[in-house]
N, C-alpha and C positions, 0 to 999 in steps of 0.2 A: 425538558427532554422527555422523549417517549421510550420506554423500555422495549428492546427488540427481542428479548428472551427472558424468561423467568423460570426458575427451578432451584437447584441446590448445588453447592460445592461439597463433594465427598472428601473428607479429610480423616482417613482412618475410618472409625465407626461414627464419626461426627458428621452430621449433615447440616450445612449452613444455608438457609434460604436466602437466595440472592436474586438480583435483577441485573441484566446487562444493558448498557447504553453505549451507542457508538461514540468513540472518543475522537473521531475525525469528521470533517465536513468538506464538501466540495466548494472550492473557491472560484471555479471557472465562471465566466460570464454565461448567462442563460440565453443562448442564441436559438431563435426559432427558424425552422425551415419554411421558406416561402416560395410561391410561384412568382418567377421574375416578371410575368406579364401583368399581374394585378396585385401582387404582394399578399395573396390569400394564403392562409395557413395550409401546410401540407399535413394531411392526416394519414396515419398508418392503420390499415385495416387487417383484421385476421380473416383471411379468405380461405375457403375450402378449395384445394387445388383441383378437385374433380368438378364441382358445380360452379365455382367462381363466385359463390355467394359468401357474404360476410357471416362469421360465426360468433354468436354472443359468448361472453366470458363463461357463463354458467354451463355452457355446452362443451367447453374445452376440457379435455382430460390429458394426462401424461401417459406416454407409452414407450416401451423399449422394444427395438427391432431385434427379435430373436428367431433365428432360423427362417428368415424371410417373412415372419409374421409379427405383428405388433401385440405385445402383452400390455394391457392397460393396468396401471397402478392406481389404487385408491389411497386416500389419506391414511387409512388403517394399515395399509401395506408398509408405508414408510415408518410408521410407529412400531409395527411388529418386527421390523428388521433389527431394532435395538430399542426396546421400550425404556431401558434404564438410561442410555445415553441421551435420550430425548428429554429426560427430566433431571439428570444428575451429571455435573462436570466432575468426574471421578479423578482425583489426583492419584496417578499410578506410581510416580516416583518423584524424587527431588533431585535437581541437577544444578550445577553451576551455570548461571546464565551466560557467562563468558565462553562456555564450551559450545554454545549454539551459534553456528555460522549465520551471519546477517542475511544471507541469501534466502533463508527459510522464513524470515519474518514477513507477516502480512498484516491484516487489519487489527486494530487495537480497540478494546472495549473497556469502559469503566465498569467496575463491579461494585454494586451497592448492596448492603445487607437489607433483606426484607424484614418485616416485623418479627421479632423474636430471635433474630440471628445476630444481633449487635455484638454480644459478648464473644461468641465463637468467631465472628468475623475479625474482631479486634485481636483475639488471641492468635489467629492464623497470620494476620498482618505483622504483629510484633515478632512472632516466631521466624517468619521469613526474613524480616529485617535483621534480626540478630544472627541468623544462620548464614545469611548471604546467599540463600538458595532460591530457586524458583520451582513451582510445582508443575510437573509435566502431566498433561491430562488430555482426554478425548471426549467430545460431546457432539451431538447432532443439532445443527442449526439450518433451517430452510432445506430440509430433506437431504442434507449432506453431512457426513462425518468430518469433523475438524480436529486436527492436532493443535494443542495450544499450551502456553505456559502461563501460569498465574504468578505474578510477581508484585512486590511492593513498590509503590511509587508515591513519594511524599507521604501523605497520611491516608492513603487508600490503596486498594488492590486493583491492578490492571491485568486484564486477560489479553494476551497477545496471540493471535491466531498464527499458526505455522503451516508452511507447505510440507506435504509429505515428500520423502526422498524421491519418489517416482515422478514428482511434478517438476523437478529441477533437471534441466537438460545437461548433458555432458558437454564439456568444453574441448574435448579431444580433437574435434574436427576444425577448430578455429585455425586460420592461417596466421598464426603469430610468429614473429621473427625469432630465430634461434641462433645462438653463437654469433651474435653481432659484436664486432670489435670496435671499440672507441678509445680515444686517448684518455689517460688519467685526468688530464686538465679539464676535459669536457665533463667528466663525472664530478670533479671538484667544483666546477662552476655551477653545475646543476644543483649540487648540494647547497651551495651558497645562496642560490636563488630561492630554494625551498626555505632555507633559514630566514631569509629576508621577508618572505611572504607568510611566515608562520604567525598565527594569532590564536587566542583562546576562542573556542567555538561558542558563538552566541546566536541562536536561531532568530532572535528578535531583530537582528540586523538585516535579515533577508526577507524581502517582500516580493510578491509576484509583479515584477516590473512590466512584463509583457501585457498583463491584464490591464494595468494602469494606463499604459500607452494606447492600448486598443480602445479603452473607454474614452480617452482624449480624442481619438480619431472619430468615434461615434458621435461625440458631442459637437465636434467641428463640422462633420457632415450634416448633422441635424440643423446647423446654422447656415448651411449653404457653402461651406468652404470645401475646396478640392484637396484630396489627399496627395501629398508629395512624398514619393518613395526615394529615400536616399540610396544612391548607388554605393555598393560596397564590394570590394574584391579581396578575397582572402588569399594572402601570399604564403605558400607552403615553404618551409625552411628546407634548403638543400643540405645534403650531408656535409659538404665542404664549408657550409656557412654556420654550422651548428654552434661552434665555440663563440664566434663573433656575435651571433644573435643572443646567446645566453649572456655574454658579457654586457651587451647593450641593454639587456633587460634589467640588470642590476641598477638600482637607484630610481627606477620608474615606479609610479604608484601602483598599488595592487589593483587587480581586476581590469588592467588596461587591455583593451581589445586588440587582437592581432589581425589587423586589416589595413588596407590602404586604398 
């Protein structure tokens, strides 16, 4: 793995040299965009909207539109905005991880101690494990400030990036049903169905089935076979059929598709 950030974790007056590695990877099929006429690759070019000419990477700069004029930002401008946060992940407070709503969680990164930081790293890891807390912190990655929590996982530290409160939309405009009345037996039957389908969560049991099926189609088409699309019609349950449909669901195997 290649480190995507290096710096320090600030733990009080202790600075722990660390490296961050992405903890996730993309599992999607790598599909190329092609011209349907001759299957040539489609290339995206960075074009100057005034001249129509392609612009090389070394000539591209970043700018912010301020009062109808662009202000160009240099690398030193981003670092000057917060030189400390560009180099140090400062733990500002410790919180109960369960107090953080799941909607705020984003990318995850493995935290590895750099040379000389092994003892302090181990101390922070064990202290977090024993306290049951997570370290709330902020730092700058790729010219943006990120809120994050540093938490213990197995025998290492994991940094979980968080969304800021301003990045989460309000749900108040959702057209959700209110004051819907239903019979007690319908709720009892729904609870029974949940009980029947309840299992221990095991992430290893879940694979990307769509990708696997799509790969089968790719291999079949490569050998000259035609794709056959299975017709499926989803039947929506009517209000007066709710109890009967719940009852009929009991005893059926889990993950049964609702279609006909």
